C-alpha positions in Angstrom: -3.9 26.5 21.2 -0.8 26.3 19.1 0.1 23.2 17.5 2.9 20.9 18.7 5.9 21.3 16.5 5.8 18.5 13.6 7.5 18.4 10.9 5.8 16.7 7.5 8.2 15.9 4.9 6.6 15.4 1.2 8.3 12.7 -1.5 6.8 15.3 -3.8 7.6 13.1 -7.1 5.7 10.5 -5.6 2.8 12.6 -4.7 2.5 14.4 -8.0 2.9 11.4 -10.1 -0.3 10.1 -7.9 -2.2 13.1 -8.5 -1.5 12.9 -12.4 -3.0 9.6 -12.6 -5.6 10.1 -10.4 -7.3 13.4 -11.6 -8.6 13.2 -15.1 -6.6 14.6 -17.4 -9.8 16.7 -19.1 -8.7 19.2 -16.1 -6.9 21.9 -18.1 -6.1 25.5 -17.9 -7.7 28.2 -20.0 -5.4 27.4 -22.9 -5.6 24.0 -22.8 -2.4 23.0 -20.8 -2.7 20.0 -18.3 -3.1 21.1 -15.0 -4.4 17.8 -13.3 -1.2 17.1 -11.2 -0.9 20.6 -10.1 -4.3 20.3 -8.9 -4.0 17.0 -7.1 -1.2 17.7 -5.5 -2.6 21.0 -4.0 -5.6 18.7 -2.8 -3.3 16.4 -1.5 -1.2 18.8 0.5 -4.6 20.1 1.8 -5.5 16.9 3.0 -2.0 16.4 4.5 -2.0 19.3 6.6 -5.5 19.2 7.9 -4.9 15.6 8.9 -1.6 15.5 10.7 -1.4 19.3 11.6 2.1 19.6 10.8 3.7 23.0 11.9 6.8 22.7 9.2 6.6 21.4 5.6 9.2 20.7 3.3 8.5 19.6 -0.2 11.8 17.2 -0.6 12.9 16.9 -4.6 14.6 14.5 -6.8 17.6 16.8 -7.9 18.8 13.5 -9.6 15.9 10.8 -9.9 19.1 8.5 -10.8 22.5 9.3 -9.1 25.3 8.3 -10.9 27.3 6.9 -8.1 24.0 4.2 -7.7 24.6 3.1 -11.2 28.5 2.9 -10.9 27.7 0.5 -7.8 24.5 -1.4 -9.8 24.2 -0.5 -13.5 20.9 -1.9 -13.5 19.8 0.9 -10.9 16.6 2.4 -12.4 17.8 2.0 -16.0 14.4 0.5 -17.2 12.9 4.6 -16.4 15.8 5.8 -18.4 14.7 7.3 -22.1 17.9 9.5 -22.6 21.6 9.1 -21.3 22.6 12.5 -20.7 26.7 12.5 -20.2 27.3 15.7 -18.2 24.4 15.4 -15.7 21.2 13.2 -14.5 19.5 10.9 -17.0 16.0 11.8 -18.7 13.6 9.7 -16.6 10.5 8.4 -18.5 7.7 10.9 -17.4 4.6 11.6 -19.7 4.9 14.6 -21.4 1.5 16.3 -20.0 3.2 15.8 -16.5 6.6 16.9 -17.3 4.7 20.2 -18.3 3.0 20.8 -15.1 6.7 20.3 -13.0 7.2 24.1 -13.5 3.7 25.1 -12.1 3.9 22.7 -9.4 7.2 24.4 -8.0 5.5 27.8 -8.6 2.4 26.9 -6.6 4.3 25.4 -3.5 6.2 28.6 -3.5 3.1 30.9 -3.5 1.9 28.7 -0.3 5.4 29.3 1.3 6.6 25.9 1.1 10.2 25.2 0.8 11.2 22.9 -1.9 14.9 21.2 -0.9 16.9 19.0 -3.2 20.6 18.0 -3.1 22.8 18.0 -6.6 23.3 13.9 -7.1 20.9 12.7 -4.7 17.1 11.7 -4.7 14.4 13.1 -2.5 14.6 9.8 -0.3 18.2 11.2 0.5 16.9 14.3 1.3 14.2 13.0 3.2 16.7 10.6 5.5 18.8 13.4 6.2 15.9 15.8 7.6 14.2 13.1 9.3 17.5 12.0 11.0 18.1 15.5 12.6 15.0 16.5 13.2 14.5 17.9 16.4 10.6 17.6 16.1 8.3 14.4 15.3 8.4 13.8 11.8 5.5 12.2 9.3 7.4 11.3 6.1 4.4 11.0 3.0 5.6 8.5 0.4 4.3 5.6 -1.8 8.0 4.2 -1.7 8.6 1.4 0.9 12.2 2.0 0.6 11.6 4.6 3.6 10.5 2.4 5.8 13.9 2.3 6.9 13.5 5.4 8.6 10.6 4.5 11.1 11.6 5.0 14.4 8.8 5.0 17.1 11.7 6.2 19.6 12.0 9.3 18.0 8.5 9.6 16.8 9.4 9.5 13.0 6.5 7.8 11.3 5.7 7.0 7.3 2.1 8.0 6.2 2.1 5.4 3.0 0.3 6.4 0.2 0.4 3.1 -2.0 -3.4 2.5 -1.4 -4.5 5.9 -2.6 -4.8 9.1 -0.3 -8.3 8.3 1.0 -6.6 4.8 2.5 -3.8 6.3 3.8 -1.7 3.9 6.2 0.4 5.2 9.2 3.5 2.7 9.5 5.0 2.6 12.7 8.0 0.2 14.2 4.6 -2.4 15.0 3.5 -2.2 11.4 6.7 -2.9 9.7 7.3 -5.8 12.0 3.8 -7.1 11.2 4.2 -6.8 7.6 7.7 -8.0 6.9 8.9 -9.4 10.3 11.9 -7.2 10.9 12.3 -4.0 12.4 12.7 -0.7 10.5 16.4 -0.6 11.5 16.7 -3.9 9.7 14.3 -2.9 6.7 17.1 -1.8 4.4 19.2 -5.1 4.5 15.8 -6.9 4.0 14.9 -5.2 0.9 18.7 -5.3 -0.4 18.3 -9.3 0.0 14.7 -9.3 -1.4 15.5 -7.1 -4.4 13.2 -4.5 -6.2 12.4 -4.9 -9.6 10.8 -1.4 -9.8 13.9 -0.1 -9.0 16.4 -2.4 -11.0 17.8 -4.2 -7.8 17.8 -7.8 -8.1 18.2 -9.0 -4.7 19.8 -12.4 -3.7 18.8 -14.9 -6.2 16.4 -17.4 -4.6 16.1 -15.4 -1.6 12.3 -13.9 -1.1 10.9 -12.2 2.0 10.5 -14.9 4.2 14.1 -16.2 3.9 15.3 -12.5 4.1 13.2 -12.0 7.5 14.1 -15.4 8.9 17.7 -14.6 8.5 18.0 -11.6 10.0 15.9 -12.5 12.9 18.9 -15.3 13.7 21.8 -12.9 12.6 20.8 -9.5 13.3 21.8 -7.6 10.2 23.1 -8.5 6.7 27.0 -8.5 7.8 25.8 -11.1 10.6 24.1 -13.1 8.0 27.2 -12.8 5.5 29.6 -13.8 8.3 27.5 -17.0 9.3 27.5 -18.0 5.8 31.1 -17.5 5.5 31.4 -19.8 8.7 28.9 -22.3 7.3 26.7 -21.9 10.1 22.9 -21.1 11.3 21.5 -21.3 7.9 20.8 -24.4 5.4 23.7 -25.5 3.1 21.2 -23.8 0.4 20.7 -20.5 2.0 24.6 -20.4 2.7 25.4 -21.1 -1.4 22.8 -18.2 -2.4 24.3 -15.5 0.1 27.5 -16.5 -0.9 27.1 -16.6 -4.8 25.9 -13.2 -4.2 28.9 -11.7 -2.7 29.4 -9.1 -5.3 26.0 -7.9 -5.4 26.0 -7.6 -1.7 29.5 -5.5 -1.3 27.7 -2.6 -3.2 23.9 -3.1 -2.3 23.5 -1.8 0.9 25.2 1.7 -0.2 22.2 1.9 -3.1 19.4 0.9 -0.6 20.4 3.0 2.5 19.3 6.4 2.2 21.9 9.4 2.8 21.7 10.3 6.6 24.1 13.1 6.3 23.6 15.7 3.5 24.5 19.0 4.1 20.9 20.6 4.2 18.6 21.7 7.4 14.7 22.0 7.8 14.1 25.4 7.7 13.5 26.4 11.3 10.7 29.1 10.2 7.2 27.4 10.5 4.7 27.2 7.8 2.4 30.6 8.4 -0.7 31.9 7.0 -0.2 33.8 3.7 -0.7 37.5 4.2 -2.9 39.3 2.2 -0.5 39.9 -0.5 0.5 36.5 -0.3 -2.9 35.1 -0.6 -3.7 37.6 -3.4 -0.9 36.5 -5.7 -1.8 32.8 -5.1 -5.0 33.3 -5.8 -4.1 35.4 -9.2 -2.0 31.8 -9.9 -4.9 29.8 -9.2 -7.2 32.1 -11.7 -4.8 31.8 -14.1 -4.2 28.0 -14.4 -7.7 27.3 -13.3 -6.5 25.7 -10.2 -9.6 27.1 -8.3 -11.0 25.3 -5.3 -7.6 22.9 -5.0 -5.3 26.4 -4.0 -8.3 27.7 -2.2 -8.0 24.5 0.0 -4.5 24.5 0.1 -4.4 28.4 1.1 -7.1 27.0 3.7 -5.1 24.9 5.2 -1.9 26.8 5.7 -4.3 29.3 7.7 -4.6 26.6 10.3 -0.6 26.5 10.9 0.1 28.9 13.4 3.1 27.1 15.2 
């Protein structure tokens, strides 16, 4: 029986970072080059395809991990991860040298598997995922360790997040009910919730003195951030202390929603062609790449997983 159409969107950097730290660095190519992230990512992909049975897979890419338009709005955005400021292009992110060295190989292995890589200038992988998920005509599974993408969860459209934060052996399927149970807000409110809560890992300060519980309570009462700000201006629907905190954060709240929201309308479309089994020549090329770099059984498992996809 052919599989029902399903789109699997990979937050690729999130996954290769996880692979890099999860696979021992003693795993190397014949010339001693590190390959732990490349091997680990292949194993992750094989597992995901086997478990969730997609017909279409896209490796979403950070063409710009820290877009200037987000930095212009909130200068602290991801600033703690910058190791070199580049005037004419994306700043250089703090990435371990042994991982940085593997990124060209990772792109090559994805290509050998017939897996499209999509990135957009001046945008993050989250934005690519946001656009593809928003416009998908089939169910979508988003694989990430980034909570920000919970804003895309939508039971009505069959969009889920496969959340990797607790490890690949403990994946969590995030639906509307899971977001509500975890945070007390609907997925459609999650971006406003995250804006108020802030996120130190992304350099987002949030509203001083407003934590998750208060943010959730405000959204339950007022619906969205615009409603909360209107109520604060009117001096109703919240304590004087919370009102003062919301009003004091006005400058931040003017710009932060644009930074937190993923882009829903980039000029991209998901490839119409389903992932398909490799033909003999393609399989031979993938195997040759695996032999050259000591990707071994990891590439074999990925090829076997792709062979199960027939649309």
